[in-house]
N, C-alpha and C positions, 0 to 999 in steps of 0.2 A: 128466589130473586126480590129482588124491594129495589125501589124506585128510586132516582140518588136525589138530593136537598138537592138546592140554590146554592149550598156552602163551598158542597162540592164540585161541584159542576164547573168542566177549561169555558167552554163556551157556549156548544151545544148538546146538554147532558144524553148521553140516552141510555144506559143501563149500567145497576149493581151486582155486582154477585159478594154475595158473604160469603165466604173462608172459615167455614165454624165443622166443614166434615172435609173429611177424603175422598169422597166422590162429591163434592165442591169444587175439586183444582180440573178436575173432567169437565165438571157445569162450566166453568170458566173458557177451558178450551172449547166446549160448544158454540156457547155465547158467541169469542171472539171470530172463530171460522166463519160463525153464521152473519154475525154486523158486516165482515167485510166483502161476505159475497152481495150482501144488502147494497151495501156500497157500489159493486160495479165494480170489486176487484178478482186476475188474475186467477187463476184458482194456484199456484205456485206461491203469487204472493198472500190467498188465503193462509196455505197452509204456514209461511212465514212467519207472520202473522203471527196467529192460533198458537206455534210451537213456542215463541219465544212471548203469551201471558201463561201458560200453561207452563213450564219453563220457571218464573219471577212466582207464579202462585205457589205452586211446590217447593221454593223454596218456603213459603211465607205460613203457609202451613206446617212446615217440614221444623224447620229454627226457629214461630215466633210462637208458633201452637192455631194459627189463625188468622187473620186478618178479611183485605175485599178489594175489591177489583172494581175501577172506576169506569167504562166505555165512556169514552163521550169526542164532536165533534169540532176540533178546533181547527181557526182561519190563521193561515199565515202568510200577506198580501194578499195576490189572489187565485192561492194554492190552501187546500182543505187537510187536514192530517187527521185521520182515526188516529185515538190516541188513548193507551188502556194505561192506567195511573193505579200501581201496587202498594198496598199501603198495608202495615202491619204495627205491632205496636208491642217488637220483641226488645230483645239486649239490645239493637245495634250492633253490627257489620264489624268486627277487627283486619284490622290489613287489609282495610278498603283498596288505597292507594294501588299494594301490589298486586287489587286480583282485581281491577279497573287495568295494569299494565298487564295481562297472563300471565304475570310469571308464580302465582299465589293459587293454591289449589287446597284445598281441603280432605283431609283424612276421611271424610263421609263426603265428596265431592265439592261442596260449598264453594262459588268460586265461574261453574264451567254455567253455571246456569246462570248465571250475569253476560261474562264473558261473552257463548252463545248469544244470548236476548237481545244483544248488543253492536253485531252482527246482522242480528235478520235483518233490523228494523234501521228504516232512514232518521229515527232524532230519538235518542236515547238520554236522560238524566237520574242522576240518581244522592237523593239524601241518605242520609245516617248516622245515627246518636244516641246516647245510651238511656237518654230520656224521653224522646218521644218517636224512636223506634226507625223503621227503614221505609221513606218511597222509593218509586223505583218508574221512571216515567216514558213506557217509549210509541213511539210511533212509526205511521207508516202512510206516505206524498197518498192521495187521492191523484195516482195519474192520466185517467183517462179525462178528465174530469178539464175544461178548459172554461169551466164557470163557477166561483164556490158557490157548494153546495149548500141550503138553505134546511131552513126545520120541520118544512114538509119531505124534504129528502128526509129526514129523521127521523117525523112520527113513522112516516109508511115504515121500514128499517122497524122501530122498536112493534110497531103494527101484525108485521108477520114477523117477529121472535114468540108477542106472546098465543099465538097458534099454531106455530112448531111443537110438534111435540119432543120435551129432551128425551136422546135416545140414553139407553143400559151403556155405563159404564166397558160391560164386554162388547155393541157395537159398538163403542167412540173407538175401542184401542183395534177392533178388526177395521174398523174407518182408515183409526193414524193408520195403520199394519200397508194399506190398499197404499194413502201418503207418502209413506217411505219407501212401497214398491216400487210404484210411478218414480220417484225422485230417486231408484237404483238406479229402472230405467234409462231416465237422462241424461244421470251422469256416466250410466256405459257407452248410450249413444254420443255422448259428448266425452268422451278417452276416445271411441272409435275415431268421431274429428280430427282429434287433436293428432293419433296416432300419424294417422291418414295428410294429415295438414302437417307434422314433421316430417314425412315421408318425401312427400312433397318438397319443405326446406335443404332434403340433405340431394333432394336433386339438382337441387340450383345452387346449390350450395358445391355440388360437384362441379359442375356446369361452370359455379361461376370460378373456381380453381381453375380450374380448363385454359379460360379466357385468358385468366392472370399467366399460366406458362407459358400461351402461346404467343399474349403480348411483350413477355420479357424476353423470348423466341426473335421475336423479333426485333424488338430493342439492340437484341445481342447483334444481329445484324446486320441490323443499320449502324450501330457504333464501326461493324466491322469494313462496312461498304463505306463508310466516314475515314475509315484510318484508311485501306487502301487506296480510296481517291488520291487523301490525301498524302500519299507517300508517290505516288502513280505523278501527281501534278509536280512536284520538289521533284523526283526523279530525271523527269524529262525535261523539265525546266532546269537543271543542273549541267543535263547530258546536252540541252538547245543552249545554252548559252557561247561555253568556248567555240565553238564554229562561227554563232551568228556574231561577235566580238568578230573576231579574223574577218567574215567580210567586211561588217565597214570598215576595220580601219586599212584593208586590200583593197579598200570604192578610195577611200581616203588617202592613200598615197599614188594609186591612180589618176585622179584628182589637182591633188596636186600637181601633174606631170612631170614627179620627181626622176620617171626612166625617161621622159618623152613624152610629145606632146598626143594627145587625141584629138581620134577625126571625130570633125559637130558630129556623126550620129553617134561616134563610138563614148563622148561625153555624155549624151544622151542618156542610152543605156547604161549605163555605170551610173548614170546617178539614181537611174530606174533601180537599182538592184541594192543598192546606196538608204536609197529612202525603205524597201520593201524589208532592208535588211533592220533599217530601225524600228520602225515596227512593227516585226519577229520579234525582238527584242525588247522593244518597251512590254508587249501580249505577253515576254516572260518572265518579265517581273514585276508584273502585276499578276497574273497567275503565284507566282513563287511568294510572294505581301499574301495570296490570299488562302493559300494552305499554310500557309507559317501562321496567322492568324486562325484558322480553323481548327491543329494543332493543338493552338492556346502557346505557340512556343516562340508569340513577342514578346519581348519585352519594349518598355518606355527607357529613352533614354534622355532620363528628363533633369532640366537645368536653370540657372534662372536665365531669363534677354529680354532686351525688351525690341517693343513692337517696331520702331524706325528703326533699329539691325536688325530685322529679319525682310522689313519690305524694302530695303537695302538695297539686301540679297536677295533678293526677288525680282526689281529689274533684272537686274546682268540674268536669269533666269529664265524669263521670259522673253528679253530681247528674240531670240532666233524665230518663237513662234511667233511671233508678229510678221506675218510674212507679207500679207493683207492693206497695200497702202488707202483703202478707203474703208478700214477700220483705225480704228485710235486707240491705241492700248494705256489706263492711266490706273496711274499705280496710286492715288491719293496721300498724301505726308498724313498718320499718325500720330497722337499725340504725344509728345515726345516723354510726357511721366506714364507712359502704359508702360507695365512689365510684367511679366510673365513666368511661373513655375512650368515647364510644361517640355511634350517633347518638340522641339523649333523644327526637326524634320521632317516628321509626321505632317505634321500641319502647314509643312510648304509643298508637302506630297498630293496635300488633299488641295490644297489654294492653286500646285497648275494642272490639277485633272480639271478643274473648276473653268481655270485660265484657257483652258483646250481645249474640248467642249467648247467653250465660248466663241474663240476665232474660229470655230473648223464652223460654227450655225451659224455668224454674223453678216453678211454681205458686203452693206456697211454701216456706218455709225461709231459705236463704241463700247467698250467691254474698258472697265471700268473695279478696281478692288479697293474694297476700304476699311477698313477696323474699328470699334466701338469700343464703349465700358456698357455693359449692363447688367446694373449688380452684382455680385462675384463674376460676372460671367463677361466671355468675351466675344464679340458676331466679327467675326473676319466674313466680308459678303465677293462675290463677284457677278455683279450686275450686268448686262449686254444689250444687244438694240436688235437683235435677232432672230429667231421666225418664230419661237415662244414655243410653248410645250401641251398641248388638247390636257385638260380639266381625268383625264379616260389616261393617260398617257404616265403621268407625273411617280405614278408606283413602278409602274412600270418598267421605267430609268435606270433605277436601281437593281434589276434581274442581273444576275452573272449571263455576257451572253447578247442577250436583249437591246434593240435596237429601232426606232420611230419609223414605221415608214417616210417617205420623201424624197422629193426632188434633189436636194440638199443631201438629203441623208446617201441615197443612191454616190455620189460624185465625190463626197468624204469617207477616208477611210479609216477605222474606226474599230477596237477590239471589244468594248462592247464590258467594258470590267475595268475601267474609271471610275463608273459612279459609286455599285456597289462594294470597290475598296473602297472608297473612300466614307459611306456610312460606316465600313466595320472599324477604321481607322478613330472613326469618330465615334465608335460606340470604346476601343479602345483606351481612345482622352477623356473620358467620362459627361464622352457634349454631344450633340447630334446636328446632322444635317437636316436643313428644312431648304427646299422649294418652293420657288412661290410665280406663276408663272401668266400671260396671257398671249394667246395666240397672235400671232405676226406684226405685238407691242414689244414682245423679247421678254427676259427670264433674267430669275435674282438667285442663285445660288447662297444660300451660308452657312458657316460653320458655326458652330455652336459652343467653346470650354470653359471649363473652369479658369481662371487663373491661375486658382494656386491646385497644380490634379493625385496632388500630397488630401483634397478635402472634399473630394469627387467620388460618387456612390457608384460606385461597378466598372472604377481606372481600373486598367494596368496594371500597373505602377511601381 
């Protein structure tokens, strides 16, 4: 063992081991482990670093007939790295790129030591030529140190090496066997841990598979329940429509006095029957529409039309609804140039629901219907001066059969289906329903739809 010269040092040189005889390979391994131990490496990192140095030293002795190993402590920023430079002046390494890629091993095993040393260390570099031989550098980071080690730390390690007796090759082999046995025990424990983990993962996977199967079953049950509900609503709606239509027509005949006059009390009773039948007919129609939408059986009948023509038709449709003389129904004239390509009937249906609700919940003042362009869309709005809606109830009014409790709500009759149906119809048209309201001051319901339904995402055109 000789002290390194200044030209051979990296940052802080530690010691140099000449590889002149075969037992020097064992000495290099011993020195590597001792230095690593002196710098505070744990036992596993000591074995990794010593094994890497041993493999590279054996290559240098076997293929280049000698060389030297320089141990040094280098600094990388705030980190300290224990480095071993293995020099030889041999013929160089052929097929070095393939060796580094791990695809080449010579008949004598050359290449295994290099790739093994590379995997065992944190830093690796190699230079090889036919003129100057080969230099392989490997390094292990001193992980426990929060501050860079100093020359005093290196001096302490060198002093401990000088005072330590060198073990014989037999003792070194015995120690190496002990290290291999310890490594084997660690691998066995790791394997057992992995097997337990795999069992846990298999159990977890079985649980996940069972959960997905249960979710699929539930989804299928929900689908069948939805189909059953839709079929029931459709069937019951069709069954109720005929007798209800008959009742409405009969009451109209009676109220027209075609078969003779009615007494005053009879007239009132027939009128009540007529209104109840009309209310039930409206609810049945809404239920049937909702059932068709949920079943995906509603197709839009789209065509070009003007907002002016739509509002002209709405005036006649809304006139029978305005029965309260204290409430003015105002329909603003839209821009004559405003035209749309969508389902005119469905837009009229939504607006009728809006106006019907507005008239029900407005005791005095006005209900105003308007339309205006917003980019590529048209906003139809129904504004009233009625009781308004509390913020907590603005989403609940779009739930089927849901109605907000209050004095006026108790007096007027409603199905609780108009607004949910309107929201579903708006979605079919590629639009949305929006509401703005303030309790005691009124509400504004609006339908925002694209002017051309063919350009709308999600529209059922």
